[in-house]
Structure formats: structure tokens, C-alpha cells
C-alpha positions as a Markdown table, in Angstrom:
| # | Residue | x | y | z |
|---|---|---|---|---|
| 1 | Met | 171.6 | -7.4 | 80.6 |
| 2 | Asn | 171.7 | -6.1 | 84.0 |
| 3 | Ile | 174.2 | -6.6 | 87.1 |
| 4 | Asp | 173.4 | -5.2 | 90.5 |
| 5 | Leu | 176.7 | -4.2 | 92.5 |
| 6 | Thr | 176.2 | -3.2 | 96.2 |
| 7 | Asp | 179.1 | -1.4 | 98.2 |
| 8 | Thr | 181.4 | -2.1 | 95.3 |
| 9 | Thr | 184.5 | -0.7 | 94.0 |
| 10 | Ser | 185.6 | 0.7 | 90.5 |
| 11 | Ser | 187.7 | -2.7 | 89.8 |
| 12 | Gln | 184.7 | -4.5 | 90.5 |
| 13 | Ile | 182.4 | -2.8 | 88.1 |
| 14 | Asn | 184.8 | -3.2 | 85.3 |
| 15 | Gly | 184.8 | -7.0 | 86.2 |
| 16 | Ala | 181.2 | -6.8 | 85.5 |
| 17 | Leu | 181.5 | -5.0 | 82.6 |
| 18 | Ile | 183.5 | -7.5 | 80.9 |
| 19 | Arg | 181.3 | -10.3 | 82.5 |
| 20 | Ala | 178.2 | -8.7 | 80.6 |
| 21 | Arg | 179.9 | -8.2 | 77.2 |
| 22 | Arg | 180.7 | -11.6 | 77.0 |
| 23 | Ala | 177.2 | -12.6 | 78.2 |
| 24 | Val | 175.7 | -10.8 | 75.4 |
| 25 | Gly | 177.9 | -12.3 | 73.0 |
| 26 | Ser | 178.7 | -9.4 | 70.5 |
| 27 | Ala | 181.5 | -7.0 | 69.9 |
| 28 | Ile | 180.5 | -3.6 | 71.3 |
| 29 | Gly | 182.2 | -0.5 | 69.3 |
| 30 | Met | 182.2 | 2.5 | 71.8 |
| 31 | Val | 183.0 | 6.0 | 70.6 |
| 32 | Leu | 183.3 | 7.8 | 73.6 |
| 33 | Thr | 182.7 | 8.2 | 77.2 |
| 34 | Leu | 179.2 | 10.4 | 78.2 |
| 35 | Val | 179.6 | 11.2 | 82.0 |
| 36 | Ile | 176.5 | 12.4 | 83.3 |
| 37 | Val | 176.1 | 14.1 | 87.0 |
| 38 | Thr | 172.9 | 14.4 | 88.2 |
| 39 | Asp | 170.7 | 13.5 | 91.2 |
| 40 | Glu | 168.2 | 11.0 | 92.1 |
| 41 | Gly | 165.1 | 12.8 | 91.1 |
| 42 | Asn | 166.6 | 13.6 | 87.6 |
| 43 | His | 168.7 | 10.9 | 86.7 |
| 44 | Tyr | 165.5 | 8.8 | 84.5 |
| 45 | Asp | 165.1 | 12.0 | 82.3 |
| 46 | Ala | 168.7 | 12.4 | 81.6 |
| 47 | Leu | 169.6 | 8.9 | 81.3 |
| 48 | Lys | 166.6 | 8.4 | 78.3 |
| 49 | Ala | 167.8 | 11.2 | 76.4 |
| 50 | Ala | 171.2 | 10.1 | 76.6 |
| 51 | Ser | 170.2 | 6.7 | 75.7 |
| 52 | Glu | 168.4 | 7.8 | 73.0 |
| 53 | Ala | 171.7 | 10.0 | 71.4 |
| 54 | Ser | 173.8 | 6.7 | 72.0 |
| 55 | Lys | 171.9 | 5.0 | 68.9 |
| 56 | Glu | 173.8 | 7.6 | 66.9 |
| 57 | His | 176.9 | 7.7 | 69.2 |
| 58 | Pro | 177.7 | 4.1 | 70.7 |
| 59 | Cys | 179.2 | 5.5 | 74.1 |
| 60 | Arg | 179.6 | 4.3 | 77.6 |
| 61 | Ile | 177.0 | 6.1 | 79.7 |
| 62 | Leu | 178.4 | 6.7 | 83.5 |
| 63 | Val | 175.5 | 8.3 | 85.4 |
| 64 | Val | 176.8 | 10.0 | 88.7 |
| 65 | Ile | 174.1 | 10.3 | 91.4 |
| 66 | Lys | 175.2 | 11.7 | 94.2 |
| 67 | Arg | 173.3 | 11.0 | 97.5 |
| 68 | Pro | 175.5 | 12.6 | 100.7 |
| 69 | Gly | 172.5 | 11.7 | 103.0 |
| 70 | Arg | 170.9 | 13.9 | 105.5 |
| 71 | Ser | 171.6 | 12.8 | 108.8 |
| 72 | Pro | 175.4 | 12.8 | 110.0 |
| 73 | Arg | 174.9 | 9.3 | 110.5 |
| 74 | Glu | 174.0 | 9.0 | 106.4 |
| 75 | Arg | 176.8 | 11.7 | 105.6 |
| 76 | Ser | 180.1 | 9.8 | 107.7 |
| 77 | Thr | 178.9 | 6.5 | 105.6 |
| 78 | Ala | 180.5 | 6.3 | 102.3 |
| 79 | Arg | 179.4 | 3.3 | 99.8 |
| 80 | Leu | 179.4 | 2.5 | 96.0 |
| 81 | Asp | 176.5 | 1.1 | 94.5 |
| 82 | Ala | 176.3 | 0.3 | 90.8 |
| 83 | Glu | 174.1 | -0.9 | 88.4 |
| 84 | Val | 175.5 | -2.2 | 84.9 |
| 85 | Arg | 173.4 | -2.3 | 81.8 |
| 86 | Val | 174.8 | -3.8 | 78.3 |
| 87 | Gly | 172.8 | -4.9 | 75.6 |
| 88 | Gly | 168.8 | -4.7 | 75.4 |
| 89 | Glu | 167.4 | -1.4 | 75.8 |
| 90 | Val | 171.1 | 0.4 | 76.1 |
| 91 | Gly | 171.5 | -0.7 | 72.0 |
| 92 | Asn | 175.0 | -0.9 | 71.0 |
| 93 | Gly | 176.9 | 0.9 | 74.5 |
| 94 | Glu | 177.1 | 0.4 | 77.7 |
| 95 | Thr | 175.2 | 2.1 | 81.1 |
| 96 | Val | 176.6 | 2.5 | 84.4 |
| 97 | Leu | 174.6 | 3.9 | 87.3 |
| 98 | Leu | 176.7 | 4.9 | 89.9 |
| 99 | Arg | 175.3 | 6.0 | 93.3 |
| 100 | Leu | 177.6 | 7.6 | 95.9 |
| 101 | His | 176.7 | 7.4 | 99.2 |
| 102 | Gly | 177.5 | 9.9 | 102.1 |
| 103 | Glu | 181.4 | 11.0 | 102.2 |
| 104 | Leu | 182.0 | 9.3 | 98.7 |
| 105 | Ala | 179.7 | 12.0 | 97.0 |
| 106 | Ala | 182.8 | 14.3 | 97.4 |
| 107 | His | 184.8 | 12.0 | 95.4 |
| 108 | Ala | 183.4 | 11.4 | 92.4 |
| 109 | Tyr | 186.1 | 11.9 | 90.2 |
| 110 | Ser | 188.3 | 9.1 | 91.9 |
| 111 | Val | 185.1 | 6.7 | 91.2 |
| 112 | Val | 184.5 | 7.6 | 87.6 |
| 113 | Leu | 188.3 | 8.0 | 86.3 |
| 114 | Pro | 188.9 | 4.1 | 86.2 |
| 115 | Leu | 185.5 | 3.5 | 84.3 |
| 116 | Leu | 186.3 | 5.8 | 81.2 |
| 117 | Leu | 186.9 | 4.2 | 77.9 |
| 118 | Pro | 190.6 | 4.2 | 77.3 |
| 119 | Asp | 191.9 | 6.3 | 74.3 |
| 120 | Ala | 188.3 | 7.9 | 73.8 |
| 121 | Pro | 187.3 | 11.0 | 74.3 |
| 122 | Thr | 184.9 | 11.9 | 77.3 |
| 123 | Val | 182.0 | 14.6 | 77.5 |
| 124 | Val | 180.3 | 15.8 | 81.0 |
| 125 | Trp | 176.9 | 16.8 | 81.1 |
| 126 | Trp | 175.2 | 18.3 | 83.7 |
| 127 | Pro | 171.5 | 18.4 | 83.3 |
| 128 | Glu | 170.7 | 20.8 | 86.7 |
| 129 | Asp | 172.8 | 22.6 | 88.9 |
| 130 | Ala | 175.9 | 22.5 | 87.1 |
| 131 | Pro | 179.2 | 24.0 | 88.6 |
| 132 | Gly | 179.9 | 27.6 | 88.5 |
| 133 | Asp | 183.1 | 27.0 | 86.6 |
| 134 | Pro | 182.6 | 23.6 | 84.7 |
| 135 | Ala | 186.2 | 23.7 | 83.2 |
| 136 | Glu | 187.3 | 23.8 | 87.1 |
| 137 | Asp | 185.6 | 21.0 | 88.5 |
| 138 | Leu | 187.3 | 17.9 | 89.1 |
| 139 | Leu | 185.0 | 15.9 | 87.1 |
| 140 | Gly | 185.2 | 18.6 | 84.2 |
| 141 | Thr | 188.8 | 18.4 | 83.7 |
| 142 | Leu | 188.8 | 15.0 | 82.7 |
| 143 | Ala | 186.4 | 16.2 | 79.6 |
| 144 | Gln | 187.1 | 17.3 | 76.1 |
| 145 | Arg | 183.6 | 18.8 | 76.0 |
| 146 | Arg | 181.6 | 20.2 | 79.1 |
| 147 | Ile | 177.5 | 20.4 | 78.6 |
| 148 | Thr | 175.7 | 22.4 | 80.7 |
| 149 | Asp | 171.6 | 24.1 | 80.7 |
| 150 | Ala | 171.3 | 27.5 | 81.5 |
| 151 | Ala | 167.5 | 27.0 | 81.1 |
| 152 | Ala | 167.8 | 24.4 | 84.1 |
| 153 | Thr | 168.6 | 27.3 | 86.4 |
| 154 | Glu | 166.6 | 29.8 | 88.4 |
| 155 | Asp | 168.0 | 32.8 | 86.7 |
| 156 | Pro | 168.8 | 31.3 | 83.1 |
| 157 | Val | 170.0 | 35.3 | 82.0 |
| 158 | Ala | 172.2 | 35.4 | 84.7 |
| 159 | Ala | 173.5 | 31.9 | 84.4 |
| 160 | Leu | 174.5 | 33.1 | 80.6 |
| 161 | Gly | 177.0 | 36.0 | 82.4 |
| 162 | Val | 178.5 | 33.3 | 84.6 |
| 163 | Arg | 179.2 | 31.0 | 81.2 |
| 164 | Ala | 180.7 | 34.2 | 79.9 |
| 165 | Glu | 182.9 | 35.0 | 82.9 |
| 166 | Val | 184.4 | 31.5 | 83.1 |
| 167 | Tyr | 184.5 | 30.1 | 79.7 |
| 168 | Ala | 187.2 | 28.0 | 78.3 |
| 169 | Pro | 187.3 | 26.1 | 75.4 |
| 170 | Gly | 185.1 | 23.1 | 75.0 |
| 171 | Asp | 182.3 | 24.4 | 77.2 |
| 172 | Thr | 179.1 | 24.6 | 75.7 |
| 173 | Asp | 175.5 | 25.1 | 76.6 |
| 174 | Leu | 172.1 | 23.6 | 75.7 |
| 175 | Ala | 170.5 | 26.9 | 75.3 |
| 176 | Trp | 173.0 | 27.7 | 72.3 |
| 177 | Thr | 172.0 | 24.1 | 70.9 |
| 178 | Arg | 168.7 | 24.9 | 70.5 |
| 179 | Leu | 169.6 | 27.9 | 68.3 |
| 180 | Thr | 171.1 | 25.7 | 65.5 |
| 181 | Pro | 167.7 | 25.6 | 63.2 |
| 182 | Trp | 167.2 | 29.4 | 63.7 |
| 183 | Arg | 170.9 | 30.4 | 63.0 |
| 184 | Ser | 170.5 | 27.9 | 59.9 |
| 185 | Val | 167.2 | 29.6 | 58.4 |
| 186 | Leu | 168.9 | 33.0 | 59.4 |
| 187 | Ala | 172.1 | 32.7 | 57.8 |
| 188 | Ala | 170.1 | 31.4 | 54.4 |
| 189 | Ala | 167.9 | 34.2 | 54.2 |
| 190 | Leu | 170.6 | 36.8 | 54.2 |
| 191 | Asp | 172.5 | 34.6 | 51.5 |
| 192 | Gln | 169.2 | 35.1 | 49.2 |
| 193 | Lys | 168.7 | 38.6 | 50.1 |
| 194 | Gln | 171.9 | 40.6 | 49.4 |
| 195 | Ala | 171.0 | 43.6 | 51.6 |
| 196 | Lys | 172.5 | 45.9 | 54.8 |
| 197 | Ile | 170.7 | 45.4 | 58.0 |
| 198 | Ser | 170.5 | 48.3 | 59.8 |
| 199 | Ser | 168.9 | 47.1 | 63.2 |
| 200 | Ala | 167.2 | 43.7 | 64.3 |
| 201 | Arg | 164.6 | 42.3 | 67.0 |
| 202 | Val | 164.5 | 39.3 | 68.8 |
| 203 | Glu | 161.1 | 38.3 | 70.4 |
| 204 | Gly | 160.7 | 35.3 | 72.8 |
| 205 | Glu | 159.9 | 34.4 | 76.5 |
| 206 | Glu | 161.1 | 36.1 | 79.3 |
| 207 | Tyr | 164.1 | 34.7 | 80.8 |
| 208 | Asn | 165.0 | 32.0 | 77.9 |
| 209 | Pro | 168.3 | 31.8 | 77.4 |
| 210 | Ser | 168.3 | 30.7 | 73.7 |
| 211 | Thr | 166.5 | 34.0 | 73.0 |
| 212 | Glu | 169.3 | 35.8 | 74.9 |
| 213 | Leu | 172.1 | 34.2 | 73.0 |
| 214 | Leu | 170.4 | 34.6 | 69.5 |
| 215 | Ala | 169.9 | 38.4 | 69.7 |
| 216 | Leu | 173.7 | 38.3 | 70.8 |
| 217 | Trp | 174.7 | 36.1 | 68.1 |
| 218 | Ile | 173.1 | 38.6 | 65.5 |
| 219 | Ala | 174.5 | 41.3 | 67.5 |
| 220 | Glu | 177.9 | 40.0 | 67.4 |
| 221 | Arg | 177.8 | 38.6 | 64.1 |
| 222 | Leu | 176.3 | 41.8 | 61.9 |
| 223 | Gly | 177.6 | 44.7 | 64.3 |
| 224 | Val | 173.9 | 46.3 | 64.7 |
| 225 | Pro | 171.9 | 47.2 | 67.3 |
| 226 | Val | 169.5 | 44.4 | 68.6 |
| 227 | Glu | 166.1 | 45.1 | 70.3 |
| 228 | Arg | 164.8 | 42.1 | 72.8 |
| 229 | Gly | 161.2 | 41.8 | 73.0 |
| 230 | Val | 159.3 | 39.9 | 75.6 |
| 231 | Thr | 156.4 | 37.6 | 74.3 |
| 232 | Pro | 154.5 | 34.8 | 76.0 |
| 233 | Gly | 156.3 | 32.5 | 73.7 |
| 234 | Pro | 156.5 | 29.5 | 73.5 |
| 235 | Gly | 160.6 | 29.7 | 73.6 |
| 236 | Ile | 161.6 | 32.0 | 70.8 |
| 237 | Thr | 158.7 | 33.6 | 68.5 |
| 238 | Ala | 160.3 | 35.9 | 66.2 |
| 239 | Val | 163.2 | 37.7 | 64.4 |
| 240 | Lys | 163.2 | 40.9 | 62.5 |
| 241 | Leu | 165.7 | 42.4 | 60.2 |
| 242 | Ala | 165.4 | 45.8 | 59.5 |
| 243 | Thr | 166.9 | 46.5 | 55.8 |
| 244 | Glu | 166.7 | 49.2 | 53.2 |
| 245 | Asp | 163.9 | 46.8 | 51.0 |
| 246 | Gly | 161.7 | 46.4 | 54.3 |
| 247 | Thr | 162.1 | 43.9 | 56.9 |
| 248 | Ile | 163.1 | 40.0 | 57.1 |
| 249 | Cys | 161.4 | 38.2 | 59.4 |
| 250 | Leu | 160.9 | 34.5 | 60.9 |
| 251 | Asp | 158.3 | 34.2 | 62.6 |
| 252 | Arg | 157.6 | 31.3 | 65.0 |
| 253 | Pro | 154.5 | 31.7 | 67.1 |
| 254 | Asp | 153.3 | 27.9 | 68.2 |
| 255 | Gly | 156.7 | 26.5 | 68.9 |
| 256 | Ala | 156.6 | 24.2 | 65.5 |
| 257 | Leu | 156.1 | 26.3 | 62.2 |
| 258 | Ala | 157.5 | 29.4 | 61.2 |
| 259 | Thr | 156.9 | 31.5 | 58.6 |
| 260 | Leu | 160.1 | 33.2 | 56.6 |
| 261 | Ala | 159.1 | 36.6 | 55.0 |
| 262 | Val | 161.8 | 38.0 | 52.9 |
| 263 | Pro | 161.1 | 41.3 | 50.9 |
| 264 | Gly | 160.2 | 40.5 | 47.3 |
| 265 | Gln | 160.1 | 37.0 | 47.6 |
| 266 | Pro | 157.0 | 34.7 | 48.4 |
| 267 | Asp | 156.5 | 34.0 | 52.6 |
| 268 | Arg | 157.5 | 30.4 | 52.8 |
| 269 | His | 156.8 | 27.5 | 55.6 |
| 270 | Val | 159.9 | 26.4 | 57.5 |
| 271 | Ala | 159.7 | 23.4 | 60.1 |
| 272 | Leu | 161.1 | 24.9 | 63.3 |
| 273 | His | 159.8 | 22.5 | 66.1 |
| 274 | Arg | 161.6 | 22.4 | 69.5 |
| 275 | Arg | 163.7 | 19.8 | 69.6 |
| 276 | Ala | 163.9 | 17.2 | 72.9 |
| 277 | Thr | 167.1 | 16.8 | 74.8 |
| 278 | Ala | 167.9 | 13.7 | 72.8 |
| 279 | Glu | 168.4 | 15.5 | 69.9 |
| 280 | Leu | 170.1 | 18.0 | 71.3 |
| 281 | Ile | 172.9 | 15.7 | 73.3 |
| 282 | Ala | 173.1 | 13.9 | 70.0 |
| 283 | Glu | 174.0 | 17.2 | 68.0 |
| 284 | Glu | 176.4 | 18.2 | 70.7 |
| 285 | Leu | 178.4 | 14.7 | 70.6 |
| 286 | Arg | 178.7 | 15.0 | 66.6 |
| 287 | Arg | 181.8 | 17.5 | 67.5 |
| 288 | Leu | 184.0 | 17.7 | 70.1 |
| 289 | Asp | 186.2 | 20.6 | 69.0 |
| 290 | Pro | 185.7 | 24.0 | 70.9 |
| 291 | Asp | 182.9 | 26.2 | 69.5 |
| 292 | Asp | 184.3 | 29.5 | 68.9 |
| 293 | Thr | 181.0 | 30.9 | 67.4 |
| 294 | Tyr | 179.1 | 30.1 | 70.9 |
| 295 | Ala | 182.2 | 32.0 | 72.6 |
| 296 | Gln | 182.0 | 34.9 | 70.8 |
| 297 | Ala | 178.1 | 35.1 | 71.2 |
| 298 | Val | 178.3 | 34.4 | 75.1 |
| 299 | Arg | 180.9 | 36.8 | 75.8 |
| 300 | Phe | 179.5 | 39.8 | 73.8 |
| 301 | Gly | 177.2 | 40.6 | 76.8 |
| 302 | Val | 173.6 | 40.3 | 77.8 |
| 303 | Asp | 173.4 | 44.2 | 78.5 |
| 304 | Lys | 174.3 | 45.2 | 75.0 |
| 305 | Leu | 170.7 | 44.4 | 74.1 |
| 306 | Ser | 168.2 | 47.2 | 74.7 |
| 307 | Arg | 164.7 | 46.9 | 75.8 |
| 308 | Pro | 161.8 | 48.9 | 75.1 |
| 309 | Ala | 160.6 | 51.0 | 77.8 |
| 310 | Ser | 157.0 | 50.5 | 76.8 |
| 311 | Glu | 157.2 | 46.9 | 77.5 |
| 312 | Ala | 159.4 | 47.3 | 80.9 |
| 313 | Ala | 156.3 | 49.4 | 82.4 |
| 314 | Ser | 153.7 | 46.8 | 81.1 |
| 315 | Ala | 155.7 | 44.2 | 82.6 |
| 316 | Ser | 155.7 | 45.6 | 86.0 |
| 317 | Gly | 152.1 | 45.6 | 86.0 |
| 318 | Ser | 151.2 | 42.3 | 84.3 |
| 319 | Gly | 154.4 | 40.5 | 85.7 |
| 320 | Glu | 154.6 | 38.5 | 82.4 |
| 321 | Gly | 156.7 | 41.3 | 80.1 |
| 322 | Ala | 159.3 | 42.1 | 82.6 |
| 323 | Ser | 162.8 | 41.5 | 81.3 |
| 324 | Ala | 165.6 | 39.8 | 83.4 |
| 325 | Pro | 168.2 | 42.0 | 85.3 |
| 326 | Pro | 171.0 | 41.9 | 83.1 |
| 327 | Pro | 174.0 | 40.0 | 84.6 |
| 328 | Lys | 177.5 | 41.4 | 85.4 |
| 329 | Lys | 178.9 | 42.7 | 82.3 |
| 330 | Pro | 181.5 | 39.9 | 81.2 |
| 331 | Ala | 184.8 | 41.0 | 79.1 |
| 332 | Ala | 184.1 | 41.4 | 75.6 |
| 333 | Thr | 186.3 | 40.0 | 73.4 |
| 334 | Gly | 187.5 | 40.9 | 69.7 |
| 335 | Lys | 185.9 | 43.8 | 67.6 |
| 336 | Lys | 182.5 | 44.2 | 66.3 |
| 337 | Ala | 182.0 | 44.2 | 62.6 |
| 338 | Ala | 182.6 | 47.5 | 61.3 |
| 339 | Ala | 179.3 | 46.5 | 58.1 |
| 340 | Ala | 176.6 | 44.3 | 58.0 |
| 341 | Lys | 177.5 | 40.8 | 56.8 |
| 342 | Pro | 175.7 | 37.5 | 56.2 |
| 343 | Ala | 175.6 | 35.4 | 59.2 |
| 344 | Ser | 177.5 | 32.0 | 59.2 |
């Protein structure tokens, strides 16, 4: 059921939600509120991904679309338009599209607050144009979990440096979520091969934040030097861990199927396909507690990764292999591991 409201208020939207639930004729149990802060051009893809994720986590989805206007007249006019969706394609949850016009675009907090589910967690997701400090953003203060995506920024590697400097418990990034399968396979490989790691190399696309985070995670957990290699991609293409018996190599050249080579064991094929945004959001909604592992990795410092001079030289000529300029060094927390240990 869809209800369109023009020049409305939060109170009227709550009333429309109640009417829609009664019209659907079924009890709806929702476990959280997911707030998506986006613009008119990107809201469709973000809402589609959130709706898919809500099949696993029934929730109330609030899509905040800011339309401040271009002309002085548009900017001075404050109006709230809403679209309430319950049942049908929405599934077990509720969706409210909030279009904030004019001056009201700067006061999204006041519009969203009355629409949050009572006694339920809140998650805020910025698919594009995340604030510099999500935890200090007014909408971010409402949430137990704040999701950003460094890959959607103009300089993803520099964005990681910003995330490190302003990190607060509850912050996370989809660039980190994309690493879950890689971290799981590497941890399992190190459990099977009990060997001391002397060095590592992580290869992937230029300016790919997930590749940088994976290298930081390995460096922080194993306490070894990690070299960052640049390849055409897609995404992360290989991880190589040097041991006394040989090299443990996880190679994914096509973005779908990887080969795991462990010294003394036959090669194995591993499914490491690049996951859709809906899968990433569903994973983030499974846990709402602070991700300490992400905090340790992102704070470790992108400038600690070494890049071969040969790659930098060839990149300057071809324009394909240059590594991103490192961001301002974030403050490191904790001590590096004194000896190599299996990743967890």
C-alpha cells in the first residue's frame, strides 16, 4: 500500500503508517530503523539494496532526500513531502521516503526523530557524500551504527585517513565489509599452515579502499611489513604471505573465483565473488556492536604500506599503476604484534 503526502508533517506521516498497517491487515514486527541519507539521483539504488536487506532484517526504512533548491526562492521555502509504503514489494517492513525542500533540508534531525521505532536500534547509512565526522553529525547521533562507503568518494584512500582520525565506536565502512570473505579464507589458511610469516604483499586496483584496508589488517595483526601492489583489478586481485616453506597465495584475477595455494598442499578453488550492496548492508545489520577489528585496521595508517619504486615509476608513465597519495598519518593506537600469529 502506498500513501502520498504533500506538504506534510512527521505527525501526519505516523498517522499514515498506522492506517497503512491496518489496511495491510497483518502484524508487522520490525527490529530496527534504517535511515538512508542520500539525494534524488542515488536514492533508487540505495533503497533497492536496503529493501533486499530488510528481507533478512525487517525494519523501518527512512529515506532522507535533501532538496535545498537552487534559486533563492526555493531555498527559502520549507516543505516536507513523503511517500509511505507498507506491504507489497516492501515485504515485512515499512518504507518512508522523505523529501526535504528548501530550508527544511538543513533540519533532517527534527523530521526523522519522531519517526524512529521506539525501543529499537537505529542505523544510519550514507551511500554517497558522508559527513566528515559521522558520529558528530546530528543524524549520526541517533544511531548505534553509522555506515559510510569510502569507495564512493573522490579520493578513497584519503577518506580512510579521515575515517581513522574521527573514528568513534559504531562507525564502519562498506570498504571493510567487502573484506569479510577474504579475511575468513586467509584466517583459515593460516590455521592450516602453522608457519611464521615474514612479509606480505596485497595486490589490487589503484585507489581501492578495500585493498588498502586488507593490507592494513594483515600488517596490524601479523606485525610484518606489507607491500601494496597495484593491478588493473577488478578490486582485490591477490594476497601473498611469505613463509619459510614458501608463499601462501590467494589469487583472484577475475573477481569471482580465487585459487588458494598453500605450500605442501594441493591448490584449491574458493568462491570470492564481488558482493552486491544488499549483501553488504545485510551483513552490517547482523551486528550493531562496535567493530574493534575495523578500528584497529583503519587506525594503523595507510602510510605504513610500502610501494615498489618500479611500480610508481611505471605508473607515472602509463597512468594506471600509480598509488594514491597517502593521507595524513592517523594516530596509531595499541602496539603491533611482536611475533606472527594467525589472523582472526
